[in-house]
N, C-alpha and C positions, 0 to 999 in steps of 0.2 A: 586442726581439731581432732583428726583421726589419731595422731600421735599422742595427744593429751588423753584421749579415751583409752588407748592401749596402755599408757603409763599408769592410769588409774586402776585398771583391771589387773594388770600383771603385778603392779606394785602391791596390791592387796594380797595376792597369792604369795609373793616373795616374803611379805611380812609374816604370814602364817608359818611359813617354813622356818624363818629366823626365830620366831617365838617358840616353836615346838622343838627345834633341834639345836638352837644356839648357834646356827651357822646357815650358810646358803645364800645370804644376802648378796655378797659380792659375786659368787660364782654363778648366780642367776641374773643379777642386774647388769653385769658387764656384757654378757652375750645378748641380753634383751636390748640394751642401749645401742649396741653395735648393729645387730642383725635385724631387729624389728623396728627400731626407732632411728636408724641411719646415722648414728654418731661415729666419729672417728675413734679408734680404740683408745688412744691416749686421753681424749676428752671423756670418753665413757668411764675409764678407770678412775678419773678424778671425780666425776659425778657420782659414781658408785660409793665413794668414800663418804659423801654427804648422806646418801640414802641409808647406808649400812649403819653409820654412826648414830643417826637419829632413831632408827628402828631399834637398835640395841639399847638405847636409853629407856624407851618405853617397855621393851620386853624384859629388861632387867628387874623392873619393879616387882612384878608378881613372884619371880624367882627368888628375890631377896627376902620377901615376906615368908616364903616357904623354907628358908634356911639352907638352900642348896649352893649358895655362892660362897666360895672360899676367898674372902676379901683380901687377906694378906698376900696369898700366893698370886691372886689375880692382879693386884696392884704392882707387885714386884715384876711379874711376867710382862705386864703391859708397859711399864716404864722402861725395862731393859730392852724389850723388843722394839721400842721406838727408835733406838740407835740403829738397829739393822733396817728398820723401816725407811729411815731417811736415806741410807745408802742404796737400798733397793729401788726407791722411787727415782733417784737420780740415774741409776743404771738403766732403768726401763726406757728412759728417753733416748737412749743410744741404740735401742734394738728396733729392728724393722717391725712394723705393726702386725704383719702376718705371722712372723716368727714368734712374736709375743703370744699370740693366740694359740699357736701350735704347742709351744712349751707349756702353756696354761693347761691345755687338755691332757697332755702327757702326765703332768704332775697330778692332776685330778684322778686319773686312772691308777697311778701308783698308790696314792693315798687310799683309794677305794679298796684296792686289793688287801692292804694291811688291815683295814677296818673289817673286811669280810673274815679274814683269819681270826681277828679278835672275837667276832661274834660266834665263830665256830667253837672256840675254846669256851665261851660262855655257855653255849648249848650243851657241850659235853659235861659240864659240871651241873647244869640244871638250874643254877641260880645266878643271874647276872651280877647282882650286887655283891654276892659273896665272892665270886671269882675275881671281880675287879679289885677287891681289897686284898684277897688272899694271895694272888699271884703277882701283885705289883709292889706291895710294901708301901702304899701311898701314905700311910699314917706314920711312917718311920721318920722321927724328927731329925735323924742324922743323914737324911738324903743329901747328897752333895749339892752345895750351893752352886758349884761350877756346872753341874748338869742343868740346873734351872736356868742359869745365865746362858749357857750354850744353846739350849732349846729355845729360849726366848729370843735370842739374837737371830738364830736361823729363821724362826717363824716371822720375825719382824722384817727380815730381808725379803722373804717370799711375799708377804702381804703388801709391802711397798712396791716391789717389782711388778706384781700383777694388778695392783690397784684395787684390792679387795679388803674388806674389813678385817679379815683374818680368821674367821670361824672355820673355813675349810682346812686351815693348817693348825689352828689353835686347838680345836677339839681333838683331832688325832694325836697331836703332840702331848696334850694333857693326859689322854687315856693311855697311849702306847709307851711314852717315855717317862711320864711322871706319875703314872698309876692312879689317876682320878677315876671314879666311876663315871659312866656315861652321863648320868644325871648331873653330877658335880661339874663335869667338863663342859656340858652344854650350857650350864648356868654361868659358870665362871668365865667362859669364853666371851660372854656378852660384855663383861667389864673390860676384858682385854681388847675387844673389838672397838669399844668407845675410844680408848686411849690410842689404839693403832690408827683409827680413822682420822682422829685429830692430828696426829703426827704426820700422817701421809698428806693431809691437806696443807699443813704448814710447810712441808718440804717442797710443795709445788708453787708456793708464792714466789713470784718473780720469774717464773718460766713462761713459755709461750702457750701453755695449755689453757684453753678457755672452757668454761662450763656453761651448758645450756640451762640456765636457772629455771626457766619456765617448766620444761619437762622434768627436771630433777626435783623441783619442789612438789609438783603433783605426784610424782612417783614416791617421794619420801613420805608425804602425808598419808597416802593410801597404804604404804608399807607399815607405817607406825600403827595404823588402825588394825592391820592384819596381825602385827606383832602382839597386840593386846588379846587378840582372839586365839592365836596359836600357843601362847605360853601356858595357859591352863590345860591344854590338850595333852601336854607331855606328862602330866601327873598320872594319866590313865594308861600309860604305856610302860611295858617292861623294858629293862635296860637293853636286853638283846634285840628287842624290836627297834628301839631308838637307834642302836648301832647299825642295824641292817638298813633301816630307812636312810640313814646318813650315807652309807656306802652306795646305796642305789641312786641317791641323788647325784653323787659324784660321777657315777658311770654314765648317767643320762646326759648330764651337762657336758662331760668330756667328749662323748660321742657326737653330740650335736655340734659342739664348737669345732671339733676336728673336721667333720664333714663340711660344715659351712665355710671354714677357712680354706680348705682344699679346693672347693668349688670356685671360690673367689679368685684363688691364685691361678686356676686353670682357665678361667673365663677370658 
């Protein structure tokens, strides 16, 4: 009963973050499932895909009505990243659980640093939306399709390997490599997360990983409600604020995950 209550409360908070930032579901739900709800890391990574995918579905609806979702790019990115997702999912099963969590935290730190640098450039210009378009060339129709494919494949491999829906990697990739504004990236990433979560779950069919459906369903329902609450909140935030909040989230989760994993290893 205690675990169900924790799943309900934390799930709602995770949903708010996903709805507002277009990310955070997996990077929050995996540590929560492992360290607060006592699940084995591989099972937690599989369960998080269910949670993230369902939360992204409900969070995408208000973003779509606002016109911030770049459907074509999102669909292409999502489908292509599914290939890397399958490869990453299979590879994760061959990695020690503690090492998986350490690598996860290191990656979050690295992505956070890049997002902070991006926000600093935004502040120097003074208008987040303008700089995002001006220095990235995101509207350039001649942007290399190979860049899109490479970014999508790499992102898919990361999301599959760490068992997260992809927002932690998709949003920075869309912003830093493909030139989306933060608002476009956080919205379009929800579409990519849905596709990535579905692919990650399908790749786990036939493996020894089992999902604790009771906890996962309660967590997912609460997260979906939180997603509906968080999505409208992003409209009132400037691009630079969204970027810094995203980076801050990465640093917090990375630090907590690293410390918790090291304590477990030394115990």
